[in-house]
C-alpha positions in Angstrom: -3.4 10.9 0.4 -1.5 8.4 2.6 2.0 8.4 4.0 3.2 4.8 3.9 5.4 3.5 6.7 7.5 0.4 6.0 8.3 -1.5 9.2 10.0 -4.6 7.7 12.6 -5.1 4.8 11.5 -6.5 1.5 10.3 -9.2 1.6 9.7 -10.4 5.1 6.3 -11.9 5.5 4.3 -14.7 7.2 2.7 -15.6 3.8 4.0 -16.1 0.3 0.8 -15.2 -1.6 0.6 -16.3 -5.3 -0.8 -12.9 -6.3 1.4 -10.5 -4.4 2.5 -7.6 -6.5 5.6 -7.1 -4.2 7.0 -10.4 -5.4 8.0 -13.6 -3.7 8.6 -13.7 0.0 12.4 -14.1 0.6 12.1 -14.5 4.4 8.9 -16.3 5.4 8.4 -16.1 9.2 5.9 -15.5 12.0 8.6 -14.1 14.3 8.1 -10.6 15.7 11.2 -8.5 16.2 12.7 -5.1 15.6 13.4 -5.7 11.9 14.2 -2.0 11.4 15.4 0.2 14.3 12.4 1.7 16.0 14.3 4.8 17.0 15.2 5.5 13.3 11.6 5.0 12.2 10.4 7.4 14.8 13.1 10.0 14.0 12.2 9.8 10.3 8.5 10.2 11.1 9.2 13.2 13.4 11.3 14.9 10.7 8.6 14.5 8.1 5.5 15.1 10.2 7.0 18.3 11.7 6.6 19.7 8.2 2.8 19.4 8.7 2.0 17.5 5.5 -1.6 17.2 4.4 -2.5 13.5 4.9 -5.7 11.5 5.1 -3.9 8.6 6.8 -0.5 7.4 7.9 -0.6 3.8 6.8 1.4 0.9 8.1 2.0 -1.3 5.1 5.0 -1.8 2.9 7.1 -4.5 1.3 6.2 -7.2 3.8 3.9 -7.8 6.8 4.1 -4.7 9.0 2.7 -6.4 12.1 5.8 -8.6 12.3 7.6 -5.5 13.7 7.3 -6.0 17.5 7.2 -2.3 18.2 4.4 -1.3 15.9 2.3 -0.3 18.9 5.1 1.9 20.2 5.4 3.6 16.8 1.7 4.1 16.5 1.5 5.5 20.0 4.3 8.0 19.2 2.3 9.4 16.3 -1.0 9.5 18.3 0.7 11.3 21.2 2.7 13.8 19.2 0.6 14.3 16.0 -3.0 13.5 17.1 -4.4 15.3 14.0 -3.4 12.3 11.8 -5.4 9.1 11.4 -3.7 5.8 11.4 -4.4 2.9 9.1 -3.0 -0.7 9.1 -2.9 -3.0 6.0 -2.3 -6.5 7.2 -2.5 -10.1 6.1 -4.3 -11.0 9.4 -1.9 -13.7 10.5 -1.3 -12.3 14.0 -4.9 -11.7 15.1 -4.9 -14.9 17.2 -2.3 -13.1 19.4 -4.2 -11.2 22.2 -1.2 -9.0 23.0 -0.9 -8.0 19.3 -4.6 -7.1 19.1 -4.1 -4.7 22.1 -1.2 -3.0 20.4 -3.3 -1.9 17.4 -6.5 -0.8 19.1 -5.4 2.9 18.5 -5.6 2.5 14.7 -8.4 4.4 13.1 -8.8 2.0 10.2 -7.7 -1.6 9.9 -7.7 -3.4 6.5 -7.1 -7.1 7.1 -7.2 -9.7 4.4 -9.1 -13.0 4.3 -8.8 -14.8 1.0 -10.0 -18.2 2.2 -11.9 -19.9 5.0 -10.7 -23.4 4.3 -7.2 -24.6 5.1 -6.8 -26.1 1.6 -7.6 -22.9 -0.2 -5.6 -20.8 2.4 -2.5 -22.9 1.7 -2.9 -22.8 -2.1 -3.4 -19.0 -2.3 -1.4 -17.6 0.7 1.2 -20.3 1.2 1.7 -19.6 4.9 4.6 -20.2 7.1 4.4 -23.6 8.8 1.9 -23.9 11.6 -0.6 -21.1 10.6 -4.2 -22.2 10.6 -6.9 -20.2 8.9 -9.4 -21.2 11.6 -7.3 -19.5 14.3 -6.9 -16.4 12.1 -10.7 -16.2 11.7 -11.2 -16.6 15.4 -8.7 -13.8 16.1 -10.5 -11.5 13.7 -13.8 -12.2 15.5 -12.2 -11.3 18.8 -10.6 -8.2 17.4 -14.0 -7.0 16.2 -15.3 -7.3 19.8 -12.4 -5.3 21.2 -11.9 -2.7 18.5 -14.0 0.5 18.1 -12.6 1.7 14.7 -13.4 0.8 11.1 -12.6 -2.6 9.6 -12.5 -3.0 5.8 -11.9 -6.7 5.1 -10.3 -7.5 1.7 -11.0 -10.8 -0.1 -8.8 -11.5 -3.1 -10.5 -13.7 -5.6 -8.3 -16.3 -7.5 -10.2 -18.0 -10.3 -10.3 -21.8 -9.8 -9.3 -21.7 -6.1 -11.6 -19.6 -3.9 -14.4 -18.6 -6.3 -16.4 -21.9 -6.2 -19.8 -21.9 -4.4 -18.4 -24.0 -1.6 -15.4 -21.8 -0.9 -17.5 -18.6 -1.2 -20.0 -20.0 1.3 -17.2 -20.6 3.8 -15.9 -17.1 3.3 -19.3 -15.5 3.7 -19.9 -17.5 6.9 -16.5 -16.3 8.3 -17.3 -12.7 7.2 -20.7 -12.7 8.9 -19.0 -13.9 12.2 -16.2 -11.2 11.9 -18.7 -8.5 11.1 -16.4 -5.9 9.4 -17.7 -2.5 8.3 -17.4 -3.5 4.7 -15.9 -6.1 2.4 -13.6 -5.2 -0.5 -13.5 -7.7 -3.3 -10.3 -7.6 -5.2 -8.7 -9.5 -8.1 -5.4 -9.4 -10.1 -4.6 -6.0 -11.5 -0.8 -6.0 -11.7 1.5 -9.0 -12.3 1.5 -11.4 -9.3 4.1 -13.7 -7.9 3.0 -16.6 -10.0 2.4 -16.3 -13.8 -0.6 -18.7 -13.7 -2.7 -16.3 -11.5 -5.4 -14.6 -13.6 -7.8 -11.9 -12.9 -11.5 -12.6 -12.2 -14.1 -11.1 -14.5 -16.2 -8.2 -13.2 -19.3 -10.3 -13.9 -17.9 -13.1 -11.5 -17.0 -10.5 -8.9 -20.5 -9.0 -9.1 -22.0 -12.5 -8.7 -19.8 -13.1 -5.6 -20.7 -9.7 -4.2 -24.4 -10.6 -4.4 -23.8 -13.5 -2.0 -22.6 -11.2 0.9 -25.9 -10.1 2.5 -24.6 -9.4 6.0 -22.2 -6.5 5.3 -21.7 -3.9 2.5 -19.5 -5.1 -0.3 -17.4 -3.0 -2.7 -15.6 -4.3 -5.8 -12.2 -2.6 -5.8 -10.6 -4.6 -8.6 -9.5 -2.4 -11.4 -11.2 0.6 -9.9 -8.2 1.9 -7.8 -6.9 5.4 -8.4 -3.2 5.6 -9.1 -1.8 7.8 -6.3 0.8 10.5 -6.7 4.3 9.5 -5.6 6.5 11.7 -3.6 10.2 10.8 -4.2 13.1 12.0 -2.1 15.1 12.3 -5.3 14.8 15.0 -8.0 16.5 12.6 -10.5 13.9 11.2 -13.0 15.8 7.9 -13.2 15.8 7.4 -9.5 12.1 8.5 -9.3 11.1 5.8 -11.8 13.1 3.1 -10.2 11.8 4.0 -6.7 8.2 3.8 -8.0 8.5 0.4 -9.7 10.5 -1.1 -6.8 7.3 -0.7 -4.8 5.0 -2.4 -7.4 4.8 -3.0 -11.1 3.6 0.1 -13.0 2.4 0.8 -16.5 3.6 3.8 -18.5 0.3 5.5 -17.7 0.7 4.8 -14.0 4.2 6.4 -14.0 2.9 9.4 -15.9 0.2 10.0 -13.3 2.4 9.2 -10.2 5.3 11.3 -11.3 3.4 14.0 -13.2 5.7 13.5 -16.3 5.0 13.1 -20.0 5.5 9.9 -22.0 8.5 11.5 -23.8 10.2 12.0 -20.4 9.6 8.4 -19.1 9.7 6.1 -22.1 13.4 6.7 -23.1 14.4 5.9 -19.5 12.3 2.7 -19.4 13.9 1.6 -22.6 17.4 2.3 -21.1 16.5 0.3 -18.0 15.2 -2.6 -20.2 18.4 -2.6 -22.3 20.6 -2.6 -19.3 18.6 -5.5 -17.7 17.6 -3.4 -14.6 13.9 -3.9 -15.2 11.6 -6.3 -17.1 8.2 -5.9 -18.8 5.1 -8.1 -18.5 1.9 -7.9 -20.6 -1.3 -8.0 -18.7 -5.0 -7.1 -19.4 -4.4 -3.5 -18.4 -1.3 -3.0 -20.4 2.5 -3.5 -20.2 3.8 -3.4 -16.6 7.4 -2.6 -15.8 9.0 -4.1 -12.7 12.5 -4.6 -11.2 14.3 -7.5 -12.8 13.7 -10.7 -10.8 16.7 -12.6 -9.7 16.8 -16.1 -11.2 
């Protein structure tokens, strides 16, 4: 059970990944600043954590890249000082790890989940479509330095895109980088929900298992299509608002919504049909079923 903390608006990021379930990046940048007021974030955290919720982690993630918020360290420090019973996790695209000051700011995290989808510049640009000037070599070097400085757990995610980073040559480069970074484990992932680009397809379990067998330096876990659908706590008691809040975060199937909202199909389906007819949402067929998402602006 994780409390997600969004530190940047949708969709501020240093990458525009072809597979991102949160949609296309609308502001691509590597600039760190106070994207959302730090005092308001801290006030909202204080209000919620004073209720003593049961949480496994407080997780910095969200609609964009959380490390772009220049005061992430201050916010994490506030939690650790005032609510030491909670563990902190950070989900990040890894693009700031070549910044020594940034690495210092996140040393208090209990768990860091960085991503590394490529170790060649060519594949990095095809998959992650970075802001100008980002070099994958510098990101890998930054992750290597972070591992030397950081005492917590690192779970490194590698997202496999068939035809781009699943060739023997690309996998060899990734495994070399992973060996040098030395994370606690590697999480292999592939497309589960509709991505940013329609041409992105999921990798087969057989291919993922084959790739997993190449990593001999660290434990590997295949997380594609094995994720549990978490419960979703909405601030609203209105079923319409609850559904819209859920699918604003990521595309969901009917079954996902039933589990997340603890509601029956007969309660959800009429509202989905209403949203579809009013052009608020759209549906996309994928291997796992029909996904509903907020209508994309043309």
